[in-house]
Structures are given as C-alpha cells and as structure tokens.
DRENPA-3360 file (N, C-alpha, C; in nm, 2 decimals, always signed):
BEGIN
1 = XXXXXXXX = -12.68/-5.19/-4.97/-12.55/-5.14/-4.93/-12.56/-4.99/-4.90 ~ -12.50/-4.95/-4.80/-12.50/-4.81/-4.76/-12.40/-4.73/-4.83 ~ -12.41/-4.60/-4.81/-12.32/-4.50/-4.88/-12.19/-4.51/-4.81 ~ -12.08/-4.53/-4.88/-11.95/-4.54/-4.83/-11.90/-4.41/-4.77 ~ -11.80/-4.42/-4.68/-11.74/-4.30/-4.63/-11.67/-4.22/-4.74 ~ -11.61/-4.29/-4.84/-11.55/-4.21/-4.95/-11.65/-4.14/-5.03 ~ -11.77/-4.20/-5.06/-11.87/-4.13/-5.14/-11.92/-4.01/-5.06 ~ -11.93/-4.02/-4.93/-11.98/-3.91/-4.84/-11.87/-3.80/-4.85;
9 = XXXXXXXX = -11.74/-3.84/-4.84/-11.63/-3.74/-4.84/-11.64/-3.66/-4.97 ~ -11.65/-3.73/-5.08/-11.66/-3.66/-5.21/-11.77/-3.57/-5.22 ~ -11.89/-3.61/-5.18/-12.01/-3.51/-5.18/-11.98/-3.39/-5.09 ~ -11.93/-3.41/-4.97/-11.90/-3.30/-4.88/-11.80/-3.21/-4.95 ~ -11.69/-3.26/-5.00/-11.59/-3.18/-5.07/-11.64/-3.10/-5.18 ~ -11.72/-3.16/-5.27/-11.77/-3.10/-5.39/-11.88/-2.99/-5.35 ~ -11.96/-3.02/-5.25/-12.07/-2.93/-5.22/-12.03/-2.83/-5.11 ~ -11.92/-2.85/-5.05/-11.87/-2.76/-4.94/-11.97/-2.75/-4.83;
17 = XXXXXXXX = -12.05/-2.85/-4.80/-12.15/-2.85/-4.70/-12.19/-2.99/-4.66 ~ -12.20/-3.01/-4.53/-12.25/-3.14/-4.48/-12.39/-3.15/-4.50 ~ -12.47/-3.04/-4.49/-12.61/-3.04/-4.51/-12.65/-3.07/-4.65 ~ -12.58/-3.00/-4.75/-12.61/-3.02/-4.89/-12.57/-3.16/-4.93 ~ -12.46/-3.21/-4.88/-12.42/-3.35/-4.91/-12.52/-3.45/-4.86 ~ -12.57/-3.42/-4.73/-12.67/-3.51/-4.67/-12.79/-3.52/-4.76 ~ -12.84/-3.40/-4.80/-12.96/-3.39/-4.88/-12.94/-3.47/-5.01 ~ -12.82/-3.45/-5.08/-12.80/-3.52/-5.20/-12.79/-3.67/-5.19;
25 = XXXXXXXX = -12.74/-3.71/-5.07/-12.72/-3.86/-5.05/-12.84/-3.92/-4.98 ~ -12.94/-3.84/-4.94/-13.06/-3.89/-4.87/-13.02/-3.94/-4.73 ~ -12.93/-3.87/-4.67/-12.89/-3.91/-4.53/-12.92/-3.79/-4.44 ~ -12.91/-3.82/-4.31/-12.92/-3.72/-4.20/-12.79/-3.65/-4.19 ~ -12.79/-3.52/-4.17/-12.66/-3.45/-4.16/-12.57/-3.51/-4.05 ~ -12.63/-3.56/-3.94/-12.55/-3.61/-3.84/-12.48/-3.74/-3.89 ~ -12.54/-3.82/-3.98/-12.48/-3.94/-4.03/-12.36/-3.90/-4.12 ~ -12.38/-3.80/-4.19/-12.27/-3.75/-4.28/-12.15/-3.71/-4.19;
33 = XXXXXXXX = -12.18/-3.63/-4.08/-12.07/-3.59/-3.99/-12.00/-3.71/-3.93 ~ -12.08/-3.81/-3.89/-12.02/-3.93/-3.83/-11.93/-4.00/-3.92 ~ -11.97/-4.01/-4.05/-11.89/-4.08/-4.15/-11.76/-4.01/-4.18 ~ -11.77/-3.88/-4.19/-11.65/-3.80/-4.21/-11.55/-3.81/-4.09 ~ -11.61/-3.80/-3.97/-11.53/-3.82/-3.85/-11.46/-3.95/-3.85 ~ -11.53/-4.06/-3.88/-11.47/-4.19/-3.88/-11.36/-4.20/-3.99 ~ -11.38/-4.14/-4.10/-11.28/-4.15/-4.21/-11.16/-4.07/-4.16 ~ -11.18/-3.95/-4.10/-11.06/-3.88/-4.05/-10.99/-3.95/-3.95;
41 = XXXXXXXX = -11.06/-4.02/-3.86/-11.00/-4.10/-3.75/-10.92/-4.21/-3.81 ~ -10.97/-4.28/-3.91/-10.90/-4.39/-3.97/-10.78/-4.35/-4.05 ~ -10.79/-4.23/-4.11/-10.67/-4.18/-4.19/-10.57/-4.11/-4.10 ~ -10.62/-4.07/-3.98/-10.53/-4.00/-3.89/-10.50/-3.86/-3.93 ~ -10.59/-3.79/-4.00/-10.57/-3.66/-4.04/-10.70/-3.59/-4.06 ~ -10.71/-3.46/-4.03/-10.83/-3.38/-4.06/-10.84/-3.36/-4.21 ~ -10.96/-3.38/-4.26/-10.99/-3.35/-4.40/-11.06/-3.22/-4.43 ~ -11.13/-3.17/-4.32/-11.20/-3.04/-4.33/-11.17/-2.96/-4.21;
49 = XXXXXXXX = -11.17/-2.83/-4.23/-11.17/-2.73/-4.12/-11.31/-2.69/-4.11 ~ -11.37/-2.69/-3.99/-11.51/-2.66/-3.96/-11.52/-2.54/-3.88 ~ -11.62/-2.46/-3.91/-11.67/-2.35/-3.82/-11.82/-2.36/-3.82 ~ -11.88/-2.27/-3.74/-12.03/-2.27/-3.73/-12.09/-2.23/-3.87 ~ -12.02/-2.16/-3.95/-12.07/-2.11/-4.07/-12.03/-2.17/-4.20 ~ -11.91/-2.24/-4.19/-11.86/-2.29/-4.32/-11.76/-2.41/-4.29 ~ -11.73/-2.48/-4.40/-11.63/-2.58/-4.39/-11.54/-2.56/-4.51 ~ -11.41/-2.60/-4.49/-11.31/-2.59/-4.60/-11.22/-2.71/-4.59;
57 = XXXXXXXX = -11.18/-2.76/-4.71/-11.09/-2.87/-4.71/-10.96/-2.83/-4.66 ~ -10.89/-2.91/-4.59/-10.75/-2.89/-4.55/-10.67/-2.93/-4.67 ~ -10.54/-2.90/-4.67/-10.45/-2.93/-4.78/-10.45/-3.09/-4.80 ~ -10.45/-3.16/-4.68/-10.46/-3.31/-4.69/-10.59/-3.35/-4.75 ~ -10.70/-3.28/-4.72/-10.83/-3.32/-4.77/-10.83/-3.30/-4.92 ~ -10.77/-3.19/-4.97/-10.77/-3.16/-5.11/-10.69/-3.27/-5.19 ~ -10.57/-3.30/-5.13/-10.49/-3.40/-5.19/-10.56/-3.54/-5.19 ~ -10.63/-3.57/-5.08/-10.70/-3.70/-5.07/-10.81/-3.70/-5.18;
65 = XXXXXXXX = -10.88/-3.59/-5.20/-10.99/-3.58/-5.30/-10.93/-3.60/-5.44 ~ -10.81/-3.55/-5.46/-10.75/-3.57/-5.59/-10.72/-3.71/-5.62 ~ -10.69/-3.79/-5.51/-10.66/-3.93/-5.53/-10.79/-4.02/-5.54 ~ -10.89/-3.99/-5.46/-11.01/-4.07/-5.45/-11.13/-4.02/-5.53 ~ -11.14/-3.90/-5.56/-11.25/-3.84/-5.63/-11.28/-3.91/-5.76 ~ -11.18/-3.92/-5.85/-11.21/-3.99/-5.98/-11.25/-4.14/-5.96 ~ -11.20/-4.21/-5.87/-11.23/-4.35/-5.85/-11.38/-4.36/-5.80 ~ -11.42/-4.27/-5.71/-11.55/-4.27/-5.66/-11.65/-4.24/-5.76;
73 = XX = -11.62/-4.15/-5.85/-11.70/-4.11/-5.96/-11.73/-4.22/-6.06 ~ -11.63/-4.31/-6.07/-11.63/-4.41/-6.18/-11.72/-4.52/-6.14;
% end
C-alpha cells in the first residue's frame, strides 16, 4: 500500500518542506508535489502557498491539518 495523500500532507505541513517530507517518506519530491496537488484539486482549495524558497500553509491548510493531523497520526 502506498503513502496516502493525507499522510503526505501531514508530513509536508509538519516539516514545512516538500523535500524534507519526501525524504522522510522515502518518496521522490515530485511524487510529493503531485500528491499535494491532487489533494488540493480534490478539495478545491490551496493548502500551501509556494515560492521558490519556502512554503507556508494557507489558513485553509492549517484548518485542514487541525482536522486530519490527529487521525493520520493514530
């Protein structure tokens, strides 16, 4: 079974980095990016603000983390 989009989201949120999340999950950074993009498309909202140097959670992303973070950790 592969790593779920929610697990990828939680890693990116907590590590504030697609690259560090990819390393922790044993995935390619592009795979992490594709899963986050797919999750955002399915939810119909951006979860992260991206620039070339950093990412930050949107307000919606932070609220989504508050709802799913504990469930994914369990």
